[in-house]
C-alpha positions as CSV (number, residue, x, y, z in Angstrom):
1,X,-7.7,48.7,49.9
2,X,-5.4,51.1,51.0
3,X,-2.6,52.5,48.9
4,X,0.0,51.2,51.1
5,X,-1.7,47.6,50.7
6,X,-1.9,48.1,46.9
7,X,1.9,49.0,46.6
8,X,2.7,45.9,48.7
9,X,0.6,43.6,46.5
10,X,2.1,45.1,43.4
11,X,5.8,45.0,44.7
12,X,5.1,41.3,45.7
13,X,3.6,40.3,42.4
14,X,6.6,42.2,40.5
15,X,8.9,40.3,42.8
16,X,7.2,37.1,42.1
17,X,7.4,37.6,38.3
18,X,11.1,37.8,38.3
19,X,11.5,34.4,39.9
20,X,11.6,31.1,38.1
21,X,8.7,28.8,38.9
22,X,11.2,26.8,41.1
23,X,12.3,29.9,42.9
24,X,8.6,30.9,43.4
25,X,7.9,27.7,45.0
26,X,10.7,27.9,47.2
27,X,9.5,31.4,48.4
28,X,6.1,30.1,49.0
29,X,7.4,27.5,51.1
30,X,9.8,29.9,53.0
31,X,6.7,32.3,53.6
32,X,4.5,29.4,54.6
33,X,7.2,28.3,57.3
34,X,7.4,32.0,58.6
35,X,3.7,32.2,59.0
36,X,3.8,28.8,60.9
37,X,6.8,29.8,63.2
38,X,4.8,33.0,64.0
39,X,1.6,31.2,65.0
40,X,3.6,28.7,67.3
41,X,5.4,31.5,68.7
42,X,2.3,33.3,69.6
43,X,0.7,30.0,71.1
44,X,4.0,29.4,73.0
45,X,3.4,33.0,74.7
46,X,-0.1,32.3,75.4
47,X,0.8,29.1,77.3
48,X,3.5,30.6,79.2
49,X,1.1,33.3,80.3
50,X,-1.3,30.7,81.2
51,X,1.3,28.9,83.4
52,X,2.2,32.0,85.1
53,X,-1.6,32.8,85.9
54,X,-2.0,29.4,87.2
55,X,1.0,29.9,89.7
56,X,-0.2,33.4,90.3
57,X,-3.7,32.4,90.9
58,X,-2.7,29.7,93.5
59,X,-0.4,32.4,95.3
60,X,-3.4,35.0,95.3
61,X,-5.7,32.2,96.7
62,X,-3.3,31.3,99.5
63,X,-3.0,34.9,100.5
64,X,-6.6,35.7,100.7
65,X,-7.0,32.5,102.8
66,X,-4.1,33.7,105.0
67,X,-5.5,37.4,105.2
68,X,-6.3,38.6,108.8
69,X,-9.4,40.3,107.4
70,X,-10.5,37.3,105.5
71,X,-12.3,39.2,102.8
72,X,-14.1,35.9,101.3
73,X,-14.7,32.4,102.7
74,X,-12.1,29.8,101.7
75,X,-14.7,28.2,99.7
76,X,-15.6,31.5,97.8
77,X,-11.8,32.0,97.1
78,X,-11.4,28.3,95.6
79,X,-14.5,29.0,93.4
80,X,-13.1,32.2,92.2
81,X,-9.7,31.0,91.3
82,X,-11.2,28.0,89.7
83,X,-13.0,30.4,87.4
84,X,-9.9,32.3,86.7
85,X,-7.8,29.3,85.7
86,X,-10.7,28.2,83.4
87,X,-10.6,31.8,81.7
88,X,-6.8,31.6,81.3
89,X,-7.1,28.2,80.0
90,X,-9.5,29.5,77.4
91,X,-7.1,32.8,76.8
92,X,-10.0,34.9,77.8
93,X,-9.9,38.3,79.6
94,X,-10.2,38.1,83.3
95,X,-13.2,39.7,85.2
96,X,-13.3,41.6,88.4
97,X,-12.8,38.4,90.5
98,X,-9.5,37.6,88.7
99,X,-8.4,41.3,89.3
100,X,-9.1,40.9,93.1
101,X,-6.9,37.8,93.1
102,X,-4.0,39.7,90.9
103,X,-4.1,42.6,93.4
104,X,-2.7,39.9,96.0
105,X,-0.2,38.2,93.8
106,X,0.0,38.6,90.0
107,X,1.0,42.1,88.8
108,X,2.5,44.9,90.2
109,X,1.0,48.3,89.0
110,X,2.6,49.5,85.6
111,X,4.0,45.9,85.1
112,X,4.0,44.6,81.6
113,X,2.4,41.1,80.9
114,X,5.9,40.1,79.7
115,X,7.6,41.4,82.9
116,X,5.0,39.6,85.1
117,X,5.6,36.2,83.3
118,X,9.3,36.6,83.7
119,X,9.1,37.4,87.3
120,X,6.7,34.5,87.9
121,X,9.1,32.2,86.2
122,X,12.0,33.4,88.0
123,X,13.7,32.8,91.5
124,X,11.7,35.7,93.0
125,X,8.3,34.0,92.0
126,X,9.6,30.5,93.2
127,X,10.5,32.0,96.4
128,X,7.2,33.8,97.0
129,X,5.2,30.6,96.2
130,X,7.3,28.4,98.6
131,X,6.9,31.0,101.3
132,X,3.0,31.0,100.9
133,X,3.1,27.0,100.8
134,X,4.4,27.1,104.6
135,X,0.7,27.8,105.4
136,X,-0.1,24.1,104.1
137,X,2.6,22.4,106.0
138,X,0.2,22.1,109.2
139,X,-3.5,20.5,108.6
140,X,-6.0,22.8,109.5
141,X,-8.2,22.1,112.6
142,X,-11.5,23.2,110.9
143,X,-13.1,20.8,108.7
144,X,-14.3,23.5,106.4
145,X,-10.8,24.8,106.0
146,X,-9.4,21.4,105.2
147,X,-12.0,20.8,102.7
148,X,-11.4,24.2,101.0
149,X,-7.6,24.0,100.9
150,X,-7.7,20.3,99.5
151,X,-10.2,21.4,97.0
152,X,-7.7,24.2,96.0
153,X,-5.0,21.7,95.5
154,X,-7.1,19.5,93.5
155,X,-8.2,22.4,91.3
156,X,-4.5,23.4,90.8
157,X,-3.2,20.0,90.1
158,X,-6.0,19.5,87.4
159,X,-5.0,22.8,85.8
160,X,-1.3,21.8,85.6
161,X,-2.3,18.5,84.3
162,X,-4.4,20.3,81.4
163,X,-1.4,22.4,80.7
164,X,0.8,19.3,80.4
165,X,-1.6,17.6,77.9
166,X,-1.9,21.0,75.8
167,X,1.8,21.1,75.9
168,X,2.3,17.8,74.2
169,X,-0.4,18.8,71.7
170,X,1.4,22.0,70.9
171,X,4.8,20.3,70.4
172,X,3.2,17.7,68.0
173,X,1.7,20.9,66.1
174,X,5.0,22.8,65.9
175,X,8.0,20.3,66.1
176,X,8.3,19.9,62.3
177,X,9.7,23.6,61.9
178,X,12.2,23.2,64.5
179,X,15.3,22.0,62.6
180,X,16.4,18.3,63.2
181,X,19.6,18.5,65.5
182,X,20.7,19.4,68.9
183,X,18.0,22.0,69.6
184,X,15.2,19.7,68.6
185,X,16.8,16.8,70.6
186,X,17.2,18.9,73.5
187,X,13.4,19.9,73.5
188,X,12.3,16.4,73.0
189,X,14.6,15.4,76.0
190,X,13.2,17.9,78.1
191,X,9.4,17.0,77.0
192,X,10.1,13.3,78.1
193,X,11.4,14.5,81.5
194,X,8.1,15.8,82.0
195,X,6.7,12.4,82.5
196,X,9.7,11.0,84.2
197,X,8.8,9.3,87.5
198,X,10.6,12.0,89.5
199,X,8.2,14.5,88.1
200,X,5.1,12.3,87.9
201,X,5.6,10.1,91.0
202,X,4.3,10.7,94.4
203,X,6.7,13.1,96.6
204,X,8.6,11.8,99.8
205,X,5.8,12.8,102.3
206,X,6.7,13.8,105.9
207,X,4.9,12.5,109.0
208,X,5.3,16.0,110.6
209,X,3.8,17.8,107.2
210,X,0.2,18.0,106.0
211,X,0.7,15.9,102.7
212,X,-1.2,18.5,100.7
213,X,2.0,20.6,101.2
214,X,4.2,18.2,99.1
215,X,1.7,17.4,96.7
216,X,1.2,21.3,96.0
217,X,5.0,21.8,95.8
218,X,5.2,18.9,93.2
219,X,2.5,20.4,91.2
220,X,4.2,23.9,91.2
221,X,7.7,22.3,90.2
222,X,6.0,20.8,87.1
223,X,4.2,23.8,86.3
224,X,7.5,25.8,86.6
225,X,9.3,23.1,84.5
226,X,6.7,23.4,81.6
227,X,6.9,27.2,81.6
228,X,10.7,27.4,81.4
229,X,10.4,24.9,78.5
230,X,7.9,27.0,76.6
231,X,10.0,29.9,77.0
232,X,12.9,28.0,75.5
233,X,10.8,27.0,72.5
234,X,9.3,30.5,72.1
235,X,13.2,31.9,72.1
236,X,14.3,29.2,69.4
237,X,11.2,29.9,67.3
238,X,12.1,33.5,67.3
239,X,15.6,32.7,66.2
240,X,14.4,30.7,63.3
241,X,12.0,33.6,62.1
242,X,14.6,36.4,62.6
243,X,15.4,38.0,59.4
244,X,17.2,41.1,60.4
245,X,20.5,39.6,60.9
246,X,24.2,39.7,59.8
247,X,26.2,36.7,58.6
248,X,28.6,35.9,61.6
249,X,31.2,35.0,59.1
250,X,31.4,37.9,56.9
251,X,29.3,40.5,58.8
252,X,27.3,41.3,55.7
253,X,23.3,41.5,55.7
254,X,21.5,38.2,55.1
255,X,19.2,39.1,52.1
256,X,18.1,37.7,48.8
257,X,21.7,38.7,47.5
258,X,23.3,36.8,50.4
259,X,20.7,34.1,51.5
260,X,20.9,32.4,54.5
261,X,21.3,28.9,56.0
262,X,19.6,27.7,59.1
263,X,21.7,25.7,61.3
264,X,20.3,22.9,63.6
265,X,21.2,25.4,66.7
266,X,18.6,27.6,65.0
267,X,21.3,30.3,64.2
268,X,21.4,31.7,60.7
269,X,24.7,32.0,58.7
270,X,25.2,33.0,55.0
271,X,24.7,29.8,52.9
272,X,28.0,30.5,50.8
273,X,29.9,31.4,54.0
274,X,28.7,28.1,55.4
275,X,29.7,26.3,52.4
276,X,33.3,27.4,52.8
277,X,33.3,26.8,56.4
278,X,32.3,23.1,55.9
279,X,34.9,22.7,53.3
280,X,37.4,23.9,55.8
281,X,36.3,22.2,59.0
282,X,34.5,19.3,57.5
283,X,30.6,18.2,57.9
284,X,30.9,18.7,61.8
285,X,31.9,22.3,61.6
286,X,30.9,24.3,64.7
287,X,28.4,27.0,64.7
288,X,30.3,30.6,64.8
289,X,27.8,31.9,67.2
290,X,27.7,28.9,69.7
291,X,31.3,28.4,69.4
292,X,32.3,32.1,68.9
293,X,35.6,32.0,70.7
294,X,36.6,28.8,68.9
295,X,35.7,30.4,65.7
296,X,37.9,33.5,66.4
297,X,40.9,31.3,67.6
298,X,40.9,29.3,64.4
299,X,40.4,32.3,62.1
300,X,43.4,34.1,64.1
301,X,45.6,30.8,63.8
302,X,44.9,30.6,60.1
303,X,45.6,34.3,59.5
304,X,49.1,33.9,61.3
305,X,50.1,30.8,59.4
């Protein structure tokens, strides 16, 4: 055991010995919650990465199929992208086949994973995907190409549907650590929207387009919706676990001497300051961070009275 580890264990034991049994129990609950939040944060990040790789893999496959040099047959491309999607689902490292797909659509040289995910989730990623989808508007003449591109759509849809199932399992696992209130209600509302008829029903087909185009576009929209929701959950979990904060009321550090209170919006405030604030504004007192302008205006008005 390292000296640093021994020191930390000694410090922790000393801190615990200075607490009453009730305080120790509260401390253990806090630490358990922090560990659970960190675990859920990591899972949310991995699922966002998986959604980004699903989208990027589809773009890479379409680009390879459209390439003038045709480095691989359409069937070979479908086989490779299905393998990469399966590896992403299991959160495994990609092999050379996935690297080849990535050269077409996933990451720029020197780009971090987080930057690649953000780009894939953003407007640029959406525009790139829709531009590549143009190739699916016209049904191919060759039977082999029709078969391959339809198989690509089926594999993509299956991957998106699996992500949806895993997203709901993930939320069931972590929802209890999100405070009951507006933030949790918003996440629940967005979860329900995933299965809304508008998102799960058949798209409006056009007689002048190959139906695979509309079906693929619908699947991509659902994949993007889930990715954005995962990003929101990850952000909220980060706010819950954030410890290096100042109280927005008194601007003092939040620590053992000035314990924090977690609001339903996931912002932290000093517990003592929040008690005073609710006594002044009542039980529905607004968060001083979410309603910062209103908070400052109220303080200013009170100061001048």
